[in-house]
C-alpha positions as CSV (number, residue, x, y, z in Angstrom):
1,X,13.8,-0.4,19.8
2,X,12.4,-3.3,17.8
3,X,9.4,-3.0,15.5
4,X,6.2,-2.6,17.6
5,X,3.5,-5.3,17.7
6,X,1.1,-2.8,16.4
7,X,3.2,-2.1,13.3
8,X,3.8,-5.8,12.6
9,X,0.1,-6.6,13.0
10,X,-0.8,-3.9,10.5
11,X,1.9,-5.2,8.1
12,X,0.5,-8.7,8.5
13,X,-2.9,-7.6,7.6
14,X,-1.8,-5.8,4.5
15,X,0.1,-8.9,3.4
16,X,-3.0,-11.1,3.9
17,X,-5.3,-8.7,2.1
18,X,-2.8,-8.4,-0.8
19,X,-2.9,-4.7,-0.5
20,X,0.2,-3.8,-2.4
21,X,0.2,-0.1,-1.9
22,X,-0.2,-0.5,1.9
23,X,2.5,-3.1,2.0
24,X,4.9,-0.8,0.0
25,X,4.1,2.2,2.3
26,X,4.7,0.1,5.5
27,X,7.8,-1.3,3.9
28,X,9.1,2.5,3.3
29,X,8.3,3.1,7.0
30,X,10.2,-0.1,8.0
31,X,13.3,1.3,6.3
32,X,12.8,4.8,8.0
33,X,12.7,3.3,11.4
34,X,15.7,1.1,10.9
35,X,14.0,-2.2,11.7
36,X,16.5,-4.1,9.6
37,X,16.1,-7.4,11.5
38,X,12.7,-7.8,9.7
39,X,14.1,-7.3,6.2
40,X,14.5,-10.8,5.2
41,X,10.9,-11.6,6.5
42,X,9.6,-8.6,4.7
43,X,11.2,-9.7,1.4
44,X,10.0,-13.1,1.7
45,X,6.4,-12.2,2.3
46,X,6.4,-9.5,-0.3
47,X,7.8,-11.9,-3.1
48,X,5.2,-14.5,-1.9
49,X,2.5,-11.9,-2.4
50,X,3.6,-10.9,-5.8
51,X,3.2,-14.6,-7.0
52,X,-0.5,-14.4,-6.4
53,X,-1.2,-10.9,-7.7
54,X,-3.1,-10.5,-11.1
55,X,-0.6,-10.1,-14.0
56,X,-1.3,-6.5,-14.5
57,X,-0.8,-5.6,-10.8
58,X,2.3,-7.7,-10.6
59,X,3.8,-5.9,-13.7
60,X,2.9,-2.5,-12.1
61,X,4.9,-3.4,-8.9
62,X,7.8,-4.9,-10.7
63,X,8.2,-2.0,-13.1
64,X,8.3,0.2,-10.0
65,X,11.3,-1.7,-8.6
66,X,12.6,1.3,-6.3
67,X,11.3,-0.1,-3.1
68,X,12.7,-3.6,-3.8
69,X,16.1,-2.0,-4.6
70,X,16.1,0.1,-1.6
71,X,15.3,-2.9,0.6
72,X,18.3,-4.8,-0.8
73,X,20.6,-2.0,-0.7
74,X,19.9,-1.3,2.9
75,X,20.2,-5.0,3.8
76,X,23.5,-5.4,2.1
77,X,25.0,-1.9,2.7
78,X,23.9,-1.1,6.1
79,X,22.7,-4.3,7.8
80,X,25.4,-6.6,6.6
81,X,28.1,-4.3,5.3
82,X,28.6,-6.3,2.2
83,X,28.7,-3.7,-0.6
84,X,29.5,-6.2,-3.4
85,X,26.1,-7.8,-2.9
86,X,24.4,-4.5,-3.2
87,X,25.8,-3.7,-6.6
88,X,23.1,-5.7,-8.7
89,X,20.6,-3.3,-7.2
90,X,22.4,-0.1,-8.2
91,X,20.7,0.2,-11.6
92,X,23.0,1.2,-14.6
93,X,20.0,3.1,-16.0
94,X,17.1,4.9,-14.4
95,X,16.8,6.6,-11.0
96,X,19.8,8.3,-9.3
97,X,18.5,7.4,-5.9
98,X,20.1,3.9,-5.7
99,X,23.4,5.2,-6.9
100,X,23.5,8.2,-4.4
101,X,22.6,5.8,-1.6
102,X,25.3,3.4,-2.5
103,X,28.1,5.9,-2.5
104,X,26.8,7.9,0.4
105,X,27.0,4.8,2.6
106,X,30.4,3.9,1.4
107,X,31.5,7.4,2.4
108,X,32.3,8.5,-1.3
109,X,30.6,11.7,-0.8
110,X,31.7,13.5,-4.1
111,X,30.1,10.5,-6.1
112,X,27.0,10.6,-3.9
113,X,26.8,14.4,-4.3
114,X,27.1,13.9,-8.1
115,X,24.2,11.7,-8.3
116,X,22.2,13.9,-5.9
117,X,22.5,16.9,-8.2
118,X,21.8,14.7,-11.2
119,X,18.6,13.6,-9.6
120,X,17.8,17.3,-9.0
121,X,18.4,18.3,-12.7
122,X,16.6,15.3,-14.2
123,X,13.5,15.4,-11.9
124,X,13.2,19.2,-11.3
125,X,11.9,18.0,-7.9
126,X,12.7,20.2,-4.8
127,X,12.2,18.5,-1.4
128,X,13.5,18.7,2.3
129,X,15.6,15.5,1.6
130,X,17.3,17.0,-1.3
131,X,18.1,20.3,0.2
132,X,19.3,18.9,3.7
133,X,21.6,16.6,1.9
134,X,23.0,19.3,-0.3
135,X,23.7,21.3,3.0
136,X,25.3,18.6,5.0
137,X,27.5,17.5,2.0
138,X,28.8,20.9,1.5
139,X,29.8,20.9,5.2
140,X,31.4,17.6,4.7
141,X,33.8,19.1,2.2
142,X,34.4,22.3,3.9
143,X,32.0,24.6,2.3
144,X,30.4,27.5,4.0
145,X,26.7,27.0,5.4
146,X,24.6,29.3,7.6
147,X,22.3,28.0,10.4
148,X,19.5,29.9,8.6
149,X,19.7,27.6,5.6
150,X,19.1,24.7,7.8
151,X,16.4,26.2,9.9
152,X,14.2,27.5,7.0
153,X,13.8,24.0,5.4
154,X,10.1,23.3,5.5
155,X,9.1,19.8,7.0
156,X,6.5,17.5,5.6
157,X,3.0,17.4,7.1
158,X,3.2,13.5,6.9
159,X,3.8,12.2,10.3
160,X,6.4,9.6,9.4
161,X,8.4,12.0,7.1
162,X,8.1,14.8,9.7
163,X,9.7,12.8,12.5
164,X,12.6,11.7,10.3
165,X,13.1,15.3,9.0
166,X,13.1,16.9,12.5
167,X,15.9,14.3,13.5
168,X,17.8,14.9,10.3
169,X,17.7,18.6,10.8
170,X,19.0,18.2,14.2
171,X,21.9,16.2,12.6
172,X,22.7,19.0,10.2
173,X,22.7,21.6,12.9
174,X,25.0,19.2,15.0
175,X,27.5,18.9,12.1
176,X,27.5,22.7,11.7
177,X,28.6,23.1,15.5
178,X,31.0,20.2,15.7
179,X,32.9,21.7,12.8
180,X,32.6,25.2,14.4
181,X,34.0,23.8,17.7
182,X,31.4,25.3,19.9
183,X,27.7,25.1,20.8
184,X,25.6,26.9,23.3
185,X,23.4,25.1,25.9
186,X,20.1,25.9,24.3
187,X,21.0,24.5,20.9
188,X,22.6,21.5,22.6
189,X,19.3,21.0,24.5
190,X,17.4,21.1,21.3
191,X,19.5,18.5,19.6
192,X,19.2,16.4,22.7
193,X,15.4,16.6,22.5
194,X,15.5,15.6,19.0
195,X,17.5,12.4,20.0
196,X,15.0,11.6,22.7
197,X,12.1,12.3,20.3
198,X,13.7,9.9,17.7
199,X,14.2,7.2,20.4
200,X,10.7,7.6,21.8
201,X,9.2,7.3,18.4
202,X,11.4,4.2,17.5
203,X,13.2,5.8,14.5
204,X,16.3,3.7,15.2
205,X,18.5,4.2,12.1
206,X,17.8,7.9,11.6
207,X,18.3,8.5,15.4
208,X,21.6,6.7,15.2
209,X,22.7,9.1,12.5
210,X,21.9,12.0,14.9
211,X,23.7,10.1,17.7
212,X,26.9,10.0,15.6
213,X,27.2,13.8,16.1
214,X,25.4,14.1,19.4
215,X,27.8,11.8,21.4
216,X,30.9,13.9,20.3
217,X,28.9,17.2,21.0
218,X,28.2,15.9,24.6
219,X,32.0,15.3,25.0
220,X,32.7,18.6,23.5
221,X,30.5,20.1,26.3
222,X,32.2,18.1,28.9
223,X,29.2,15.9,29.5
224,X,30.9,12.6,29.4
225,X,28.2,10.7,31.4
226,X,25.6,11.8,28.8
227,X,27.9,10.7,26.0
228,X,28.4,7.3,27.5
229,X,24.8,6.7,28.4
230,X,23.7,7.5,24.8
231,X,26.7,5.5,23.4
232,X,25.6,2.3,25.3
233,X,21.9,2.8,24.0
234,X,23.2,3.3,20.4
235,X,25.3,0.0,20.6
236,X,22.5,-1.9,22.0
237,X,20.0,-0.7,19.5
238,X,22.2,-1.3,16.5
239,X,22.9,-4.8,17.8
240,X,19.2,-5.6,18.4
241,X,18.3,-4.4,14.9
242,X,21.2,-6.0,13.2
243,X,22.5,-2.7,12.0
244,X,26.2,-3.5,11.5
245,X,26.9,-0.2,10.0
246,X,26.2,1.7,13.1
247,X,27.3,-1.1,15.4
248,X,30.7,-0.9,14.0
249,X,30.7,3.0,14.1
250,X,29.6,3.3,17.7
251,X,32.0,0.3,18.6
252,X,34.8,2.7,17.5
253,X,33.5,5.4,19.7
254,X,33.8,3.0,22.6
255,X,37.4,1.9,21.7
256,X,38.2,5.7,21.4
257,X,37.0,6.4,24.9
258,X,38.9,3.4,26.2
259,X,42.0,4.4,24.3
260,X,42.4,0.9,22.7
261,X,44.6,1.3,19.6
262,X,45.2,-2.2,18.2
263,X,41.5,-3.1,17.6
264,X,41.1,0.3,15.8
265,X,44.1,-0.5,13.4
266,X,42.6,-3.9,12.8
267,X,39.1,-2.3,11.9
268,X,40.7,0.1,9.6
269,X,42.3,-2.6,7.5
270,X,38.8,-4.3,7.4
271,X,37.0,-1.1,6.4
272,X,39.7,-0.3,3.8
273,X,39.2,-3.9,2.3
274,X,35.3,-3.5,2.3
275,X,35.5,0.0,0.9
276,X,33.7,1.8,3.8
277,X,35.7,5.3,3.7
278,X,34.1,7.0,6.6
279,X,34.6,4.0,8.9
280,X,38.2,3.9,7.8
281,X,38.8,7.6,8.3
282,X,37.4,7.4,11.9
283,X,39.4,4.2,12.7
284,X,42.7,5.5,11.3
285,X,42.3,9.1,12.7
286,X,41.3,7.9,16.3
287,X,44.2,5.2,16.3
288,X,46.6,7.8,15.1
289,X,45.6,10.4,17.7
290,X,46.0,7.9,20.6
291,X,49.4,6.5,19.6
292,X,48.9,4.3,16.5
293,X,51.5,6.1,14.3
294,X,51.8,9.3,12.1
295,X,50.9,7.1,9.0
296,X,47.5,6.5,10.2
297,X,46.8,10.2,10.6
298,X,48.3,11.0,7.2
299,X,46.0,8.4,5.5
300,X,43.0,9.6,7.4
301,X,43.6,13.2,6.4
302,X,44.3,12.2,2.8
303,X,41.0,10.2,2.6
304,X,39.1,13.1,4.3
305,X,40.3,15.6,1.7
306,X,39.4,13.3,-1.2
307,X,36.1,12.0,0.0
308,X,34.8,14.9,2.2
309,X,35.1,13.7,5.8
310,X,36.0,16.9,7.8
311,X,33.3,16.1,10.2
312,X,34.7,12.5,10.9
313,X,38.1,14.1,11.7
314,X,36.4,16.3,14.1
315,X,34.7,13.4,15.8
316,X,38.1,11.8,16.2
317,X,39.6,14.9,17.9
318,X,36.6,15.3,20.3
319,X,36.6,11.6,21.3
320,X,40.4,11.5,22.0
321,X,40.7,15.1,23.3
322,X,43.6,15.6,20.9
323,X,44.2,17.8,17.6
324,X,45.2,16.5,14.4
């Protein structure tokens, strides 16, 4: 769902007051929610506000450039899928956060994991976000994970963080079960409630991450109508919020369910050219399984082994009803 009127009014008031801390906090929320159609507007207003700040306040904001880097990374990597334009915002020195985000969205999980662990070593910070990423990265590469590890992670008391963390924990549980190849009705119901919770709270991008696994889980349980209903919602939301990353992903789910090979092969070439490894793995695995040629499957498996995309291969198997 688009950004709420209440949120936009609150952000507008913060801009008019020149309340930098409030604007930054709301900008972080905008990213959490996945309201990417507002990114250009936000950055234009933010830069305009900086021009009129006292010099000391302006320096303080500019020295802490993480929020602006994150905005540009998301805009180029997720909204537009133009990774070369994101590179200037991946700082050669400083925080590991931008580097981890850059490689994670491209689907180069070994590099993303490297920077995740470097961040942990250098900051000595323990958090839900650090631990949940370590867990699902291990599952991506084929490592052993127990459900207890996921369930015992403590969520934040902050409302915005709490909702996003509940959704992301559902994603990790979903990955566990999609790789295992089975899920009981109660657990499936819990993940479905997390999806509905995320949608009701307008957490568009975070919920789309959960839908990446929930839709195949629905098919795995034989609930095709549920899968198609949520797939249509995911495509519509991604289109509304200009989230090309997710729009392309769910577009491939739609092609897989329709058994349409040629568009998938064309997309695979596009994703290879752009460097989006996860997207390429899905496109080649699905097209190979529904008749696109053995070479497509071989490349998909090779990329999966090198860049940790076991879960994506499972998505392809479930979407097509065929085994690699």
